[in-house]
C-alpha positions as CSV (number, residue, x, y, z in Angstrom):
1,M,0.2,0.2,0.2
2,G,1.9,3.4,-1.3
3,V,0.8,6.3,1.8
4,Q,3.8,7.9,0.6
5,S,2.5,10.0,3.9
6,T,-0.3,11.3,7.4
7,N,0.0,15.0,5.5
8,E,-3.2,15.7,3.8
9,K,-2.1,19.4,2.4
10,A,1.7,17.4,1.2
11,L,-1.0,15.0,-0.5
12,K,-3.3,16.8,-2.0
13,S,-0.1,18.8,-3.9
14,C,-0.2,14.9,-5.3
15,N,-3.0,15.5,-6.0
16,R,-3.5,11.8,-4.1
17,N,-6.5,11.3,-1.6
18,S,-6.4,10.0,1.7
19,N,-8.2,8.8,5.4
20,F,-6.1,7.7,7.8
21,S,-8.5,6.2,9.7
22,N,-9.9,3.9,6.5
23,L,-6.4,2.9,6.4
24,A,-5.4,1.3,9.1
25,R,-8.5,-0.2,9.9
26,N,-8.0,-1.8,6.8
27,V,-5.0,-2.3,8.0
28,K,-6.4,-3.8,10.9
29,R,-8.2,-6.5,9.6
30,L,-5.9,-7.3,7.3
31,R,-3.0,-8.2,10.1
32,E,-6.3,-10.1,12.1
33,F,-6.2,-12.8,8.7
34,G,-3.2,-13.4,9.2
35,T,-2.8,-14.0,5.6
36,V,-1.5,-11.0,3.8
37,H,1.6,-9.9,4.0
38,L,1.5,-6.0,4.8
39,H,3.6,-3.9,2.9
40,L,3.7,-0.4,3.4
41,D,5.6,3.0,2.4
42,L,6.6,6.3,2.7
43,I,8.0,9.0,0.8
44,A,10.4,11.6,2.1
45,G,10.8,15.0,-0.4
46,L,7.1,15.9,-0.6
47,P,6.4,19.1,-1.0
48,Y,4.9,20.7,2.5
49,E,6.3,18.2,4.4
50,N,9.8,18.4,7.7
51,Y,11.3,16.4,9.4
52,D,8.6,17.2,12.2
53,S,6.2,16.8,10.1
54,F,7.7,13.4,8.1
55,R,8.2,12.5,11.8
56,T,4.9,12.1,12.8
57,S,3.3,10.3,8.8
58,F,6.2,7.3,10.1
59,N,4.6,7.5,13.1
60,D,1.5,7.0,11.7
61,V,2.4,4.3,9.5
62,Y,4.8,2.7,11.9
63,S,1.9,1.9,14.9
64,L,-0.1,0.4,12.3
65,N,2.3,-2.4,12.9
66,A,2.9,-3.7,9.3
67,H,5.8,-6.6,8.3
68,Q,7.5,-4.0,6.1
69,L,8.1,-0.4,6.2
70,Q,9.4,1.1,2.8
71,L,11.5,4.4,3.6
72,G,11.4,6.0,-0.4
73,F,12.9,9.4,-1.4
74,L,10.6,11.4,-3.7
75,K,12.4,11.4,-7.4
76,L,10.7,14.4,-9.8
77,L,10.1,11.5,-12.6
78,K,10.1,13.7,-16.1
79,G,6.6,15.2,-17.2
80,T,5.5,15.5,-13.5
81,A,2.9,17.3,-12.4
82,I,5.8,17.5,-8.8
83,R,8.7,18.1,-10.9
84,F,6.9,21.7,-13.8
85,N,6.8,22.7,-9.8
86,A,9.8,22.5,-8.8
87,K,11.2,25.9,-9.1
88,E,8.2,26.7,-6.1
89,H,9.1,24.1,-3.8
90,E,12.6,24.5,-4.8
91,Y,13.3,21.8,-5.5
92,I,17.2,21.2,-6.0
93,Y,18.0,17.5,-7.3
94,R,19.6,14.7,-9.3
95,S,20.2,15.7,-12.8
96,K,20.0,12.0,-14.3
97,A,17.6,10.0,-13.6
98,P,16.1,8.2,-10.7
99,Y,15.9,12.4,-10.3
100,E,15.9,11.1,-6.0
101,V,15.4,14.7,-4.6
102,I,18.8,16.6,-2.5
103,S,16.6,19.1,-0.9
104,N,13.4,21.2,-1.3
105,H,11.9,23.7,0.9
106,Y,11.3,21.6,4.0
107,L,13.9,19.6,4.2
108,S,17.5,20.7,4.1
109,A,19.3,18.1,2.3
110,A,21.0,17.8,5.7
111,S,17.8,15.6,6.8
112,L,17.5,13.8,4.5
113,V,21.3,12.4,4.9
114,Q,20.1,11.4,7.8
115,L,16.5,9.6,6.2
116,K,19.0,7.5,4.8
117,M,20.0,6.3,7.7
118,I,17.3,6.1,9.1
119,E,16.3,4.3,5.9
120,S,19.6,1.4,6.6
121,V,18.6,0.8,10.1
122,L,15.2,0.4,9.4
123,D,15.6,-2.0,6.6
124,L,18.3,-4.2,9.1
125,Y,16.4,-5.1,11.6
126,F,12.5,-4.0,11.2
127,N,12.2,-5.3,7.4
128,R,14.3,-8.4,7.3
129,G,12.8,-9.8,10.4
130,G,13.9,-11.4,13.1
131,F,14.1,-8.6,15.8
132,E,10.4,-8.0,17.1
133,D,10.8,-9.1,20.4
134,S,13.5,-6.8,20.7
135,L,12.6,-3.4,18.5
136,E,9.7,-3.7,20.1
137,F,11.2,-3.4,23.8
138,A,13.0,-1.3,22.8
139,V,11.1,1.5,20.6
140,K,8.9,1.2,24.3
141,E,11.4,2.1,26.8
142,F,14.1,4.0,24.9
143,S,12.7,6.8,23.0
144,E,9.6,8.2,23.1
145,S,8.1,7.9,19.7
146,P,9.4,4.9,16.7
147,F,10.6,7.3,14.9
148,D,13.4,8.5,17.7
149,F,13.9,4.6,18.4
150,Y,14.9,4.8,15.2
151,E,16.9,8.3,14.0
152,E,18.7,7.6,18.0
153,F,19.5,3.8,16.5
154,S,21.0,5.5,12.9
155,H,22.2,8.2,14.5
156,F,24.5,5.0,16.9
157,Y,25.1,2.5,13.4
158,Y,27.0,5.3,11.6
159,L,29.1,7.1,14.5
160,K,30.3,3.3,15.4
161,G,31.2,2.6,11.0
162,Y,28.9,-0.3,11.5
163,Q,27.5,1.7,7.9
164,H,31.1,0.3,6.5
165,R,30.7,-3.5,6.4
166,S,28.4,-6.4,5.2
167,H,26.7,-7.6,8.8
168,K,25.9,-10.8,8.6
169,K,22.6,-11.2,11.3
170,E,24.2,-12.5,13.7
171,D,27.1,-9.2,13.8
172,L,23.2,-7.2,13.8
173,Y,22.2,-8.9,17.4
174,R,25.3,-7.9,18.2
175,I,25.0,-4.4,17.8
176,F,21.5,-3.6,18.7
177,Y,23.2,-4.8,22.5
178,Y,25.7,-2.9,21.6
179,Y,23.2,-0.2,21.1
180,G,21.4,-1.6,24.8
181,Q,24.8,-0.8,26.8
182,W,25.5,2.5,26.1
183,K,21.4,3.4,26.7
184,E,22.1,1.3,29.7
185,K,24.0,4.7,30.9
186,T,21.0,6.3,31.9
187,L,18.3,3.4,32.1
188,P,19.9,1.4,34.3
189,G,18.8,-2.7,33.7
190,T,17.4,-1.9,30.3
191,A,21.1,-3.3,28.8
192,E,20.1,-7.5,30.1
193,K,16.8,-7.2,29.6
194,L,17.5,-6.1,25.8
195,K,19.5,-8.8,25.9
196,N,16.9,-11.6,26.8
197,L,14.9,-10.9,24.0
198,L,17.2,-10.5,21.5
199,E,18.9,-14.5,22.6
200,W,14.6,-15.1,22.7
201,D,14.6,-13.5,19.4
202,M,18.1,-15.6,18.2
203,H,15.7,-18.7,18.7
204,R,12.9,-17.7,17.4
205,T,14.0,-18.2,14.2
206,M,17.1,-18.4,13.4
207,N,18.9,-22.3,12.5
208,P,19.8,-23.6,16.0
209,D,22.8,-24.5,15.3
210,A,24.0,-20.2,14.3
211,V,22.7,-19.6,17.9
212,K,25.1,-22.2,19.0
213,K,28.0,-20.7,17.7
214,F,26.9,-16.9,18.3
215,K,26.3,-18.5,21.7
216,K,30.2,-20.3,21.5
217,K,31.6,-16.8,19.6
218,G,29.5,-14.4,22.5
219,W,28.6,-10.9,22.3
220,E,31.9,-8.9,21.1
221,V,31.5,-7.3,17.5
222,T,34.1,-7.9,15.0
223,L,34.2,-5.5,12.1
C-alpha cells in the first residue's frame, strides 16, 4: 500500500486523497486474517512535508504494525506535476535518472541524509525480520516514539562506523546489544532485558546450529 504520507496537504499537492482512519481500519482487518503480507511505504521529500511532519507520518504508519515499512525518497520524474512545479518548492534534485530529491524548501540536504540513515537501519532490523520482540521493547523503553528510536539508533550505528561493513545477521544482534549497553548509562537495567529478548528472537528465528555458534563466539562485534 502506497501510503506516502499522512500529511493531507502534502498528499493533495500530489493529487492524492487519503483517509488515514479508513486505511488504519483496513490494515487492522487484514492483519487479523493472518494470511496477508502487508507492505506499506512512505515517501520523503514531498511538498509541505518537513522533518517534523515526516516524523508524524512515520509514527502513524509504524503504528499499523505492517510486516514491512519501506522508506522511499521522491523522484522528480520527467513529465510529472512535481517536477513542473520544482521551482515553487525550491527542489534540488539529481540531474540523472532517477532524479532523486536532494533538498527542497521543507527538508534540508542534511535532513534527507538523516532519513537515509534511518532507512538503512529500518531495513536491517525491521524489514529484514528476526528482531520483533527486541524492537518492540526498545521502541517502547528507549525513546518517545518509533521515529525517535530509529533516529537515535541510526546515529549510533553510523557513528560507530558499522555502515562500512557487510554484517551477518548474528552481528546485527550484537550491534543492537551494543546500543542497549550505551542506553544503559541513562536507563539502568535495560541492557540485560534487551539481551534476553535478543536471545529469544535468535532462538525463534535462527537455525539452532547458528545460535550455538553465536553463543560460543559471544557478544563481541568483530569488524
